[in-house]
N, C-alpha and C positions, 0 to 999 in steps of 0.2 A: 223908677225907684232906684235909690242908691243907699247902700248900707253906710251908716255913719259910725255906729257903736254897737258892740256885741259883748254882752257880759253874761255870766251864769245868772239865771233868773233870780231876781230880788224884787220884792214888792215896792221898794223905795223908788224904782224907776217908773212906776205906773201910777196913774191917777187913782186916788182912793175910791173904793166902791166899784171899780171896773172888773170885768172878768179877768183881764190880764193881771191885775193886782192880787186877785185870789189864786193865781197860779194856773188859771185855765188857758188853754191854747187859744190864740186869737189870730195867728198868722195864716193867711190863705184859706184853703178849703177846710170845712169842719173836720175835727179830729178829736178822738177820745183820749189821746195821750196827754200827760201833764206837761206843762211848760218847763223847759230846762234852760232856755235862753231868754234874756231880755234884749231886744234889738231896737235900736233907734234908726229909722229910715227917713230919708228925705224924698219928697216928690214935688210935683208942681203945686200941690195943695199945702205944702209945708212939712214940718218934721212931726213924727209920731212914734210912740213906743208901742211895741207889739210883744206878745209872748209866743215863743215858738218851741215845738217839741224837737227832740234830737233828730228824728227821721226827716222831718220837713226842712229843718235848718241845713242838714247835710246835703239834701238834694236841690235846694233852692239856689238859683244862679244869683239871686240878690244877697242872700244870707251867707253863702259860702262860695263866693265867686272863684276862688283859686282851686277848689276841689271839684267843680262841676264843668270845667271847660273841656 
């Protein structure tokens, strides 16, 4: 996976009716924190938007590659 875009969370980045569009965390492991980032990642299966909390985004090598090396 590779990060393509990272913005403060906004429902406009997510498909209507999804958990990420409601501001629920959808990146990686289950988490009870609210989403603060909308992230677009690319992988072998294509591009997809996810919602990430501050803690997971800060520790993810995909979402914060410069701060986790």
